[in-house]
N, C-alpha and C positions, 0 to 999 in steps of 0.2 A: 576534507575526507582524505584518508591515507590508504585505506584498503577497501576494495569493492569485491564481493563474492557474487558471481553469477552462476546459476545452476542451469543445466541443460539435460534434456532427455534425448538429445540428438534428433529431435523432430523439427519440422519446419516451424512449429509453434514456438520453439525456443530461439529461433534465429533473431527475432526482434529483441529479445531480452539481451542477447549477446551484443547486438548492435547498439542498444541503449547503454549497456554497461560500458562498452568501449568509448562511446561518446562522453559519458560522465567521467571515466578514468582520464581521458585526455583533457577535459575541461578543468578537472581538479588536480591533475598531476598525481593521480592515485595509482597504486599497485592494483592490477586486475588479476583475479584468480578465477579460473573457469573450472567448475566442478561437475563431474558426471558420476552418478552412483549406479552400480550394478547390483541387481537384486541378490541378496545373500542366500536365497533359497535355490539358486541355480546350481547345477552340477559343476564341479571344479573345471572340467574340460571346456564346458560351454562358457563359463565365466571368463576363462583365460582367452578364448577366441574373441569374446565380446570386448575384452579389455584391449586387445591388439587392434581390433577394428575401430574401437572408440578413439584410440590415439590417432589413427590415420584420419578419421572423419573430423575430429576436432582441429587437427593441424590444418586441414583444408578449409574448414569453416573460419578459423581465425585469420587465415591468410586472405580470404575473400572479404572479411568484415573490416579489414584495415586495423586490426587490433595492435596495440603497441608491442614492440618486440620483447618488452619486459614481462608480458603476460605469462602467467604460470598455469599449466594444465594439471589438474588433480583428478585421478580416476580411483574411486574407492568402491569397496564391496560392503554392503550392509543394508539396513533399513533406510530408505530415502529420507524420511522425516528426521530420524535420530542422527543420521550421518551429516545431513545439512546443518542442523543446529549445532552439533558438536564441532564441525569444521569452522563454522562461523565464530565460535568462541575461541578455538585454537588460534586462528589467524587474527582474532580481534577485529573482525570486519565492521566497518562503519555503516555498511549498507549491504543488504542481501537482495539481489535482483533475480526475479523469477519470471518465467514465461507462463503462458496460459496452458494448463495441463489438460489432457484428454478427459472429458467427462465420463463418469461411470455412474449412470443414473441410479442403479439399485444400491450400490455401496455408498454413494455420496449421501443418500437419504438417511443412512444410519450413522456413518462415521464422519461425514463431512468430506468436502473435496480435499485432494492432496494439498491444494493451496491453503485451505483453511487450517489443516492440521499443521502445516509448516509454520504459518504465521502464528498460530496458537502456541507453538512450542518455542518460537524465537523470542528473545528478549531484545533484539536489535531491529532497527527500522527495516521494513521489507517493501520493495517496489515491485508491483505486478505490472508487467509490460504487455500491452495488447495492441498498441497503435504503431504505425510505421514511424521511423525516426527521421524527422526532417531537420533536426538541429536541436539546440538546447531548449528546454521548456520555456515557453513564453508567457504562459498565464496559468496560475495555480488557484484552485478553489479550495478553501478550507471550511470544514464543518466545525462550528463553534457550539459546544455544550457546557462551557465553563468548567471543564474537567482538566486535571493535569495532563491527561493523555492528548487532548485536542491542542493544548498549548505546545506540548512536545512535538506534535505533528507539524504545527505551523512553523516552529523553529527549525525543524529538520528540513522542511520544504524550502525555507529561505536559504539554508546552507546548500541544499541540492541545486537550487535554481536562483543564484544570487541576483540575476538581472531580470527575473520574471516579475510580472505584476501579480500581486497576491490579493485576492478578494475573499470575502467570507460570508457565511450566512448563519442565521440563528433562528430556529423555528420556535414559536411560542405555543406551548401546549395548553389548551383550555380544557380542564377536566369536566367531564359530563356536559360537553358543549351543547348537546342537543336539548338539555334541560335548562342550563344556566344562561347560555347566550344563543337561544334558538334562532333569532333573527340576524345574529352576527352584526348588530349595529355597533357603531363606534362607542356609544354610551355603555352598552353591555360589555364590550371587550376592554374598555378603558382601564378597569382595575388590574386586569391581567397584564396588559401592555405596560402599565406604570410599574408594576412589581418586577416584570422581566427587564425593563429598561434600567431600573435601579440596580438590580443584581448584575447586569451586564456592565454597567458603568463601574461598579466596585471592582469586579473581576478585571476589567480592562486596565484600570488604574494601578492595580496591585500586581499585575503579571508582567513578565518581560516579553512584551509583544514584539515580534520580528519587525525590523525596520521596514517601513513602507507598506505594511499590511493595513488594508482598509477596514475600518470598523464596520461590522455588519448592520444592515438595516433590519430591524425586527419585523418578522412576518408571522402572522397568525395562520396556522394551517398544519397539515400533516408534514412530517419530515420529508417524505418523497416529493410532495408538491412544491415545498419551499426549495428543496434541492434543485429540482428541474428548472424552476424559474431563475434561480441563481446561475445555473449552468447556461441557460439561454442568454443571460445578460453578459456573462464573463467570457464565453467561448473558451473555457479553460481546456488545456491539454494535459493537466495533471490534477487529480483530486486527492487531497491530503486529509486524513482523518485519524483520530485516536481510537485505539482498540481497548475496550474495557467492558466487562460484564455488568449488567444492571444489578445482579445480586451475586453474593459469594458462591451460590450454588449453580451459577450459569454453566452449562456443560461446555461451552466454547470459550468463555472469557473474552469474547470479541464483541458481542452485541449483534442483534439481528440486522441492523442497517449495514454494518461493516461486512457481515457474512454475505449479504445479498450482493454487495459490490465486488466481493471476491469471486462469487459464483458467476455473476453476469456483469462484468465491467463494461462501462460505456466509454472509458478512456483509461489511461494509466492510473494506477491507484497506489498511493504511498500510505502504508499503515505503520503507525508508531504506537508502541505500548507506553503508557504513562508511568 
């Protein structure tokens, strides 16, 4: 990683994002750029005062977070989503680090959270930071659905956390399970497990799996149940998953499971578009 962009709204919620970005920049010897966006709809005089105040605040925050002296501060005026995505492209960021944004229950219901809209617009890996920073990531959990995006997420996770243990999980979906495998016996589930095992084996052998990544144990059940069980086993401090819509007409192009973890993260989340 050569360039890491971290965004901040100057709230306490963003402090952990800056701290994590600083840790990653030091670990990888990367250039750190800290971006704050001022709402373009504000009056010029107000925006000017906010820009001056933001410079002072960011200088103090960076000093307290032990950020490298080479870190660059960028203060821009515009729409947050558009500005962040444009700046990420301009500086050719290898990673965009984001803090947990303030929820807006009414607007989030219709347009998605700010986090969802940013990740939806980005073509680069995005890291949502919610946990305190105790050091480099030690354990990564990857969701495997045999897609290019989940493979890209696993590869990015290995780059991001080269020394971490990487485990994975793969949930087997049994269609119309209540009618087909009502008792969930091994005999009833065997054809589905066999088919899923064969497809996983082919994908695993044909893909560039990150070094050291453990092959998932197939589990029959809902995605949420299988994820929670895998999390309990791995004690992961980073969840990596690929973002892709189930249909071309998906309004978010993220997928419901990804959106849920952006809205209610239980740990830091790395999202990579395939």
